[in-house]
C-alpha positions in Angstrom: 135.1 128.4 20.1 138.5 129.8 21.0 140.2 131.8 18.3 143.8 132.4 17.6 143.5 136.2 17.6 143.2 136.4 21.4 146.7 136.7 23.1 146.9 134.5 26.1 144.0 132.2 25.0 144.4 128.4 25.0 146.6 127.7 22.0 145.2 125.9 19.0 146.4 123.4 16.4 146.0 124.1 12.7 146.1 121.2 10.3 147.4 122.0 6.7 147.5 118.4 5.3 145.1 119.4 2.6 147.4 122.3 1.6 151.0 121.8 2.5 150.6 118.1 2.4 149.6 118.4 -1.2 153.2 119.0 -2.3 154.1 115.4 -1.7 151.3 114.1 -4.0 151.6 116.9 -6.7 148.4 118.6 -5.4 146.2 115.7 -6.3 143.7 115.6 -3.4 140.3 114.9 -4.7 137.0 116.4 -3.3 136.3 113.0 -1.7 139.8 113.0 -0.1 139.1 116.6 1.2 135.8 115.6 2.7 137.1 112.5 4.4 140.1 114.2 5.8 138.2 117.2 7.0 135.6 115.0 8.7 138.4 113.0 10.5 140.2 116.2 11.6 137.1 117.8 13.0 136.0 114.6 14.8 139.4 114.5 16.5 139.0 118.1 17.7 141.1 120.1 15.3 139.8 123.6 15.1 141.5 125.1 12.0 141.8 123.3 8.6 143.6 124.7 5.6 142.8 123.4 2.1 143.9 124.1 -1.5 147.0 124.2 -3.7 150.3 124.3 -1.8 151.2 127.7 -3.1 147.7 129.0 -2.3 144.8 130.6 -4.1 145.3 131.1 -7.9 148.4 128.9 -8.0 147.0 125.9 -9.9 148.5 125.9 -13.4 151.4 124.8 -15.6 153.9 127.0 -13.7 153.2 125.8 -10.2 151.4 122.5 -10.8 147.8 121.8 -11.7 145.7 120.8 -8.7 143.1 118.1 -9.0 140.3 120.5 -8.2 139.7 124.3 -8.2 140.2 126.5 -5.1 136.5 127.1 -4.9 135.6 123.4 -5.1 138.1 122.5 -2.3 136.6 125.2 0.0 133.0 124.2 -0.8 133.8 120.5 -0.2 135.5 121.2 3.2 132.6 123.5 4.3 130.0 120.9 3.4 131.3 118.4 6.0 132.5 120.5 8.9 130.2 121.9 11.6 132.6 123.8 14.0 136.0 123.7 12.5 137.2 126.8 10.5 138.3 126.3 6.9 141.1 128.4 5.5 143.4 128.9 2.5 146.8 130.2 1.7 147.6 133.2 -0.5 150.9 134.6 -1.9 150.7 138.0 -3.6 151.9 137.6 -7.1 151.0 134.0 -7.3 147.3 134.7 -6.8 145.4 137.9 -7.4 143.0 139.8 -5.2 140.0 138.5 -7.1 141.0 135.0 -5.9 140.3 136.1 -2.4 136.9 137.4 -3.4 136.0 134.0 -4.9 137.3 132.1 -1.9 135.3 134.3 0.5 132.1 133.7 -1.5 132.8 130.0 -1.3 132.6 130.1 2.5 136.3 130.7 3.6 136.7 131.5 7.3 140.4 132.5 7.4 143.2 133.2 5.1 147.0 133.0 5.6 148.9 135.5 3.5 152.5 134.6 2.8 155.4 136.9 1.9 159.1 136.7 2.3 160.1 138.4 5.6 162.6 140.6 3.7 159.7 142.3 1.7 156.4 142.4 3.5 154.9 145.3 1.6 153.1 143.2 -1.1 151.0 141.6 1.6 149.4 144.8 3.0 146.8 145.2 0.3 145.8 141.5 0.5 145.4 141.8 4.2 143.1 144.8 3.9 141.1 143.1 1.2 140.7 139.9 3.2 139.7 141.7 6.4 137.1 143.8 4.4 135.5 140.5 3.4 135.2 139.4 7.1 138.0 136.8 7.1 140.4 136.1 9.9 143.8 137.2 8.5 147.1 135.6 9.3 150.4 137.0 8.0 153.0 134.3 7.3 156.5 135.7 7.3 158.2 133.1 5.1 161.9 132.4 5.6 161.7 134.3 8.9 165.4 133.3 9.6 166.5 135.6 6.8 166.4 138.6 9.1 168.4 138.8 12.3 166.4 139.4 15.5 167.0 143.2 15.5 165.8 143.6 11.9 162.9 141.2 12.6 161.8 143.5 15.5 161.8 146.5 13.1 159.6 144.6 10.7 157.1 143.6 13.4 156.8 147.2 14.6 155.6 148.1 11.1 152.6 145.9 11.5 150.9 147.9 14.3 148.2 149.3 12.0 147.8 146.3 9.7 144.4 144.5 9.8 145.8 141.1 10.9 144.8 138.7 13.6 148.1 136.7 13.9 151.7 136.8 12.6 153.5 133.6 11.9 157.2 132.7 12.3 157.9 130.4 9.4 160.8 128.1 9.3 160.6 127.5 5.5 163.7 125.3 5.2 163.6 123.5 8.6 166.9 125.1 9.7 165.9 126.8 13.0 166.7 125.7 16.5 164.1 125.8 19.3 165.9 128.6 21.0 165.7 130.7 17.8 162.0 129.9 17.3 161.4 131.0 20.8 163.3 134.3 20.3 161.4 135.3 17.2 158.0 134.3 18.6 158.7 136.5 21.7 159.4 139.5 19.5 155.8 139.2 18.1 154.1 138.5 21.4 155.9 141.4 23.1 154.3 143.7 20.5 150.8 142.5 21.7 150.3 140.6 18.5 149.2 136.9 18.5 151.9 134.7 17.1 151.9 131.4 15.1 154.5 129.0 14.0 154.9 126.9 10.8 157.9 124.7 10.4 159.6 122.0 8.3 161.5 119.0 9.5 164.8 119.0 7.7 166.8 118.8 10.9 164.2 116.6 12.7 163.4 119.5 15.0 160.0 120.6 13.9 158.0 119.1 16.8 160.4 120.5 19.3 160.2 123.9 17.5 156.4 123.8 17.8 156.8 123.3 21.6 159.3 126.1 21.8 156.9 128.4 20.0 154.1 127.5 22.4 156.3 128.0 25.4 157.3 131.4 24.0 153.6 132.4 23.8 152.4 131.3 20.4 148.6 131.1 20.0 148.6 128.6 17.1 151.0 126.1 15.5 150.7 124.0 12.3 151.0 120.3 11.5 150.1 117.8 8.8 149.0 114.2 9.2 152.0 111.9 9.1 154.1 115.1 8.6 153.1 115.0 5.0 154.5 117.9 3.0 157.1 119.7 1.0 160.8 118.5 1.3 161.2 116.6 4.6 157.7 117.4 5.6 156.0 119.2 8.5 155.3 118.7 12.2 153.0 115.7 12.6 149.5 116.7 13.6 149.0 113.5 15.6 152.2 114.0 17.5 151.3 117.6 18.2 147.8 116.6 19.3 149.4 114.3 22.0 151.9 117.0 23.0 149.1 119.6 23.3 147.0 117.2 25.5 150.0 116.5 27.7 151.2 120.2 28.0 147.7 121.6 28.6 146.7 118.7 30.8 143.4 118.2 29.0 142.1 115.8 26.3 141.6 118.4 23.6 142.3 116.1 20.7 141.6 112.4 20.0 144.8 110.9 18.7 143.1 107.7 17.8 140.7 109.5 15.5 143.7 111.0 13.8 145.4 107.6 13.5 142.2 106.3 11.9 142.1 109.2 9.4 145.7 108.6 8.5 145.3 104.9 8.0 142.1 105.2 5.9 142.6 108.5 4.0 146.2 109.7 4.1 148.6 106.7 3.9 146.9 105.2 0.8 147.7 108.5 -1.1 151.3 108.9 0.0 153.9 108.4 -2.7 156.7 108.2 -0.2 156.8 107.7 3.5 157.1 110.8 5.7 157.0 111.1 9.4 156.6 108.4 12.1 154.1 105.6 11.6 151.3 105.4 14.2 152.8 102.4 16.0 156.0 104.4 16.7 154.0 107.4 17.8 151.9 105.3 20.2 155.1 103.7 21.5 156.2 107.2 22.7 152.8 108.1 24.0 152.5 104.9 26.0 156.1 104.7 27.3 156.1 101.3 25.6 159.3 99.4 24.8 159.2 98.3 21.2 161.0 95.1 22.1 157.7 93.7 23.4 155.9 94.2 20.1 156.1 90.5 19.1 154.1 89.6 22.2 151.4 92.1 21.3 151.2 90.9 17.7 150.9 87.3 18.8 147.9 88.2 21.0 146.5 90.5 18.3 146.4 87.6 15.9 143.9 85.9 18.3 141.7 88.9 19.0 140.2 91.6 16.6 141.6 94.5 18.6 143.3 97.7 17.5 147.1 97.3 18.1 147.6 100.9 19.1 144.7 100.8 21.6 146.0 97.5 23.0 149.5 99.0 23.5 148.2 102.0 25.3 145.8 100.1 27.5 148.4 97.5 28.6 151.1 100.2 29.1 148.8 102.0 31.6 149.0 98.9 33.7 152.6 97.8 33.1 154.9 99.7 30.7 158.0 98.0 32.1 157.6 94.3 31.5 154.0 93.4 30.3 153.4 89.7 30.3 151.6 87.9 27.5 149.0 86.9 30.1 148.3 90.6 30.8 148.2 91.5 27.2 145.8 88.7 26.5 143.5 89.7 29.3 143.4 93.3 28.2 142.8 92.2 24.6 139.8 90.2 25.7 138.4 93.2 27.5 138.9 95.5 24.6 137.3 93.0 22.2 134.2 93.0 24.4 134.1 96.8 24.7 134.5 97.2 20.9 132.0 94.6 20.0 
């Protein structure tokens, strides 16, 4: 399987619904939620899955919020259902301790992302050394990347030459960055011969565009969550990124409909408040479908037990300009026979 620590390799999509998404439900994912979501993510083709408390290993408690399960149990649950996908966790020095990394590694962890403010990276070095000694893939998340101007950021990146890390992340912690800025910061990392990643938030509705900018600048991996679920205004939407990856890379790397199914069955029922775009709006963009025709589709769907999103996509491949009700009904009949 391709890995993120190979500069120039085909970029990957990391899903952190079960970590960053936990902020929006007060870290109350159960072990069953974890298993179901991991199974759905892996089935769709997602290669990297992050689990655990939003603030990382060792964070569960009165100060940061009590997670529904322990770090170890989340990791074991995820590992029990995935066959190829890699399972990871987050770690912030000072929130967790080095022993937490030991426990996570013994539970079967594959990768760890170590987060520190970009203005003070020193506390992360010992954790990186520890994690690498345990055989983990190590990612350094430079939180609040925008707090340094590009010249100071360059100086910071040059300090990492001897660190045992596989990838350095640009992190737009407050969702304030523009695509041009993301591109500039990612390029600084890539030009040092280090693999780059990007994690962003959606406060200015730019996070998906910022992910594309990161990829265009040479990033090896970007993050998303299902339905954009997460802290504040949320994250990039995994299902949207999956389509954009497929489109940019001109290959069907990810199954968007499997992601839609996981969202409908295992994510939306948990959401306290709506975040991101619902699947019907996402499929509208994917299909080049005009939403004004939706009533026609719903009339036909009331007659045939067919998935609305699949119907929209199938019809739009034939006629995305003015699909007649007769065409919609004909396609619905065919899909019903195929799905029977």
